[in-house]
N, C-alpha and C positions, 0 to 999 in steps of 0.2 A: 646818173647814179641808177644802179640795178637794185631792185628790192626782191629779196628772198624771204619767204614764210617758212619758219621751221615749225611743223605740225608734231611734235612729239614731247615726250616728257623727258629731257635731255639729261636729268639726274640720274634716271636709271642706265646711263650708259657709263663706262669706265672713265676715268678722269682723262685718261690718254686719249679717248677718242672724243670728248667734249672739246679739249684744247685743240685737236686737229680740226674739228669743224670751224671754230672761231679764228684758226689760222687761215682760213681760205682767202679773205679779202687783202690780207698782208702779202700772201703769197701771188696773188694775181695783180696786185699794183693797181687794181681797179676799185673805184667807189663804189663797194657794195654794202647795202644796209640790210641786216639780219632782224625779221621780227618773230619773236617767239609767241606762239599760240598753242592751247591745249586741243586735242581732237574734238572736244565738246564744241569749241567755238566753230571749227570747220563745218560740223554737223548742223549747227543751228544758224549759220550765217547763210544769208541770201548772196549768190554770187561772191563767194570768198575769195576768188582769185583776180578779181578785176584789176587791183592795182599793184599786182606783183609779176616779176618776170620768171619766178621759179618757186618750186616748193620742195622742201626736204621731209620726209616722214619716214615711218617703220610700219610693217605690217603688224606689230606686236601691239599697236594702238587701237585696233579693231576699225582702221579706217580704210573705206573703199572709195576710190576716185574713179568717176567715169566722164564719159563725154559731156554729160549735162553740167558738171562743174565747172566747164570752161565757158559756158554761156555765149558762145559766138565769138570767143578771142581768138583772133587771127595772126597776132604778133607772135614772134619765136617764143617759146616758153621752155623751160627745164623742169621735169619732174624726176626727182631723185629719191629713191629708196635706200634706207641704210640697212640693206638686205640682199641676200643672193636671189630672192624670188620676187616677181613682179605681178603675182596673181591680184594684189589689192590695187594695181593701177590698170583698171579695165579701160583702156584708152583704144579705140579702132578709127583708123582713118584719118587721124589728125596729124597732119603732115608737119605742122609747125610745131609739134611738141617733141621734145627730145626725153626719151625714157633712160633714166641711168640707174643701174644696179650693180652689186658686186658680181664679178664673174666667177670667182673660185674662192672667196674669203674662207669658207668653212668646210670645203669639199673633203679634205683629209679628217676632219673630225667626224662628218657625217659617214664616211667609210668605216672609220674606227668602230663607230656606234653599231654600224650593220654587221661588221665582223663579231663583235664581243657579244651582241643580242643572238647571232647564230649560233655561236658556241654555247651560249647560255641554253639556249632552247635544245640543243642536241644532248646536252648533259642531264638535263631535266633535274637538276638538283634541287630546284625550288619545290617541285612535288613532293620530293621525299622529306626534305626539311619542314614542311608544313604539317605532314603527317606526324613527325616525331613531336613537332611543337604542341599538338593537341593531346599528347601523351599516349598517341595510338602506336603500334609496331606491325602494320599489316600491309599487304599488296593490294592496293585499290585498282579500279580499271585504268587509272591514269599513271599508276607506278608499277610497273612491270618488273620482275626480276631480272629479265633478259634485255632490257632497254640499252645497257652500254654495249652489249654484243652486237644488237641490231642497228644502233644508231651511233657510230663512234663520235667521241667528244670533240675531236678535230674534225676539219672539212676534208679529208683525204677521199678522194675519188667520188666526190659528189657532184652532180650536176646541178649549176647555179643558173635560173633565169633571172636577168636584169632588165627592168623596163626604164629606158631612160638612156641618153646618149650624150649627156652634157658633162660638166666638170667633176660631178659626183663620181661618174662611172671612170673618168680617167684616173681617179684616185682608187675607186673601189676594185677594178679589175686586177692591177697590179698586186693588190693585197690578196685577191682570190688566189692567184698564181703562188704567191708567196706562202699561202695556206695550203697548197696541194690540192686546190678543186681540180677535179679532172676535166670537166667540161663546162663551158661558160658560153651562155646564149644571151646576147644582148640586143633587146628590141630598139631599133633605130629607124625612124620613119623614111629616113634617106637610104640606109645600108649601102654605103659605097666604099670603094677602096680607101680613099683617101682618109676618111674618119677613122678607119680600121687601123689605117697606117700611123696615125697620129696616137692612137691608143697603144699601139706595139711599141713606139718610140718611149712611151712614158713607162711601160713594163720593164723595157730594157734599162732604163736609167735606174729604176726602183729596185732591181734585183741585182744590180751592181755586178754586171758581166756573168750572171749565172747562167744566161741563154747561150746555149751552144748552137742552135740551129732555129730558124724561123722558115717555115714553109712559104712559098710564094702564094698570097691571097688567091684563092679561086673564086670565081663568080658564077651564080647559077640562078635561075628563076623557077618559080612553081606557082600553081593555081590554087588558091585559098578555097576549100571546100565549103566553106560558110557562105561566101558572097561572089566567088567568081574572078575575083581581083588578082592581078599579078602581085606576088610577093618576091623580093630580092633577097638573095642569101650570099654573104661573103665569109668565106670559111678559111682559116688558116690553123697551123699546129705548131706549137713551141715544144723545143727540146730543152729542158732544164736540168742543170745539175742539182742533185746527183741522180742521174739516171730515171728521169720522170719526163712526162708529156702532158700538156695542157692542150686541149682542143678549143677554139674560140669561134664562135659565130656571130655575125652581126646579121640582123634581119629585119625586114619591114613587115613580116608576116603577123597577122593577129594573133596575140599570146594564146589564145585557145588552141592554135595550131601545135604547140609544143609544151603547153603546162603539164600535160600528162607525164613528161619526162622529168620533172623538176623535183630536186630534192629541198630546194630552197627558191622562193620568188620574192624578190626585194622590188620595191617601187620608189623609183627617183624622178619620176616625171613632173614637170611644171603643171601648175593648175591653170587650165584654160578651158574654154566652152568645148573644145575638141577632146579634152581629157577628162571631164567630169563624168564620173561613173565607168572609166576606160577599164578597170580590173572590175568586170561585171560578175554576176552571179554565174554566167555560163564559164567564164574562165576559172572562177574558185572551184566550181564542181567538177572541173577537169583535173584538179590537182590530186596525186595519190595521197592516200592517208598517212604517209609516212612524210610529208611535205612540211615546211615551215613557211609562214608568210611573214615578211618583214616590210612595214610601211615607213620609209623615211622621208616622203614627201607629204602634200596635204592630203587629209584624210578623205577629202569628197571623191578622190580619184578611185578609191577602192570602196566596194560595197561592203560596209561594215557589218550589216545584218546578215549577208550570206556568209562572210568569214566565221561569225559567232556561231550561226547554225551548223556549218561544217564541223567547226572544232567541236561544238558542245555534242554532237552526235558521232564522235571519235573518228570523224573522216579527215582531220588535220592533226599533225603531231603537235604544232604550236604556233604562237602568233606574237609578234612584238610590234609594237607602234610607238613612234615617237610624235605623232600628230592623230588627232581624230577630227570628226567632221567639224568645219569652221565654225559653225554656229554653237557647237557645245564649246569651243575654245574661246570665242567672243564672250559668251555669257557666263563661262567658267561653271556650266551645268552638265553633270554627267549624265543626268536622265535625256539629254538631246543626243547622246552617241551611244549606240547599242554596243560598241566595244568597251568603251569606257565604263557604261553600267555593268556589264558582265564582269569586268575586272574588279570593280569595286564591290560588287555583291559576292562574288567568290571569295575575297578576302575578308569581307566583313563576317561570313559564316564558317570560314576556314575550310572552304572546299580546296580540294587540292587540284592544281590547275598548273597548265604550262602556258600563261599568257603573261606579257609584260607590256605596260603601258607607262611611257616616260612623257613628261610634259613638255615637249617641244624644246628639248635640251641639248640634242645631238650635236649642235653647232653653235652653242651660244656661251662658250668659255669667254674669259676677259680678252685671250689672246685672239680668239676668232673674230670676236666683235672688234677689236682695234685693226685687224686687217682688212675687214669689210669696210669699215669707215674710212681708212687710209685710202683704200681703192676707190670708192665712191667719191671722196672729196678729190681726189686727182682728177677724176672725170668731170667733177663739176667745175674745177679750174680751167680745164680746157674749154668746156662749153661756156663759160664766162668770157673768156677771151673772144671765142666766136661770136657771142652776142654783141659785144663791143663792136667787133668788125662789122656786122650786119647793121647796127643802129647808126654806125658812122657813114 
């Protein structure tokens, strides 16, 4: 018999997702026993995983699992998260542990959130509405009469810099093309033709034959001025009906090398040691004052204090974030997040602003959750079959 511990509040999941999890033993025809525990049990227990072969959890529970929690366990083990991110599973060098997460369950929804927020920031209706709501009718330093002429409500002819190369980008880039973005720069630490080609196939299928021509991807190298490293660039150009073109770059260069060209900077990177603080103060300070920053991944990746200071001094047009620093999310305390604190304070005093903070809801609809759980459950079923074969 295999034993799995489920360390999450299952009642918070849609009923369809709950049923899918408990259908795992029946679908594998393997004797699998599930034990339900809450996150506090895991935090308070010593060697909590000793008598289990697998764990199922969610990052929403504020649970971080590290090598120490395995306490020398060497048998095959399955660590599954009902999520697309694995930043709460900080496991390094454990060859016996198979980490499972959803590969693309909420990518489309996160892409939609990103596009919606970008359009909202460009329109800047929020600032106008707040002024009127206070009974005022004047032009503040954040509500200029010519804004709509200077910053089009749609995304036509804009330059979009996207940091990340995963499933979110495969959904976002076609949407950017559909919204007539002129130039797209995707940070990809690999920056190779194959990954760009995969992205192009997604664009082609999403735009339903509107692409009339795709230029062959060209490859080049450059030296980064900041550290002397070699940066790779892959470039292609799409011709799209009716009579418009979009230029796409995939690059491994440090974002500071091209941040000064961005009308939008969106963050879609997974949280790892290597990405902590990746969108640094140096990157933020290189953005033009007409730029908008959108954070769709973990908040600790971007320097919130730098973003707030740049915006508050008039050197950014707008900011939208679906996440804030992880400690603030875990403790539900806005004081731990400079961005959340700024947003809350500005709303309390009625200060006109162009900042939007949403409580990590970009990809958490019931349909998204069901997709994620179904994807993870299917992977768990395959892993269980492999565990049985190994044990036999």
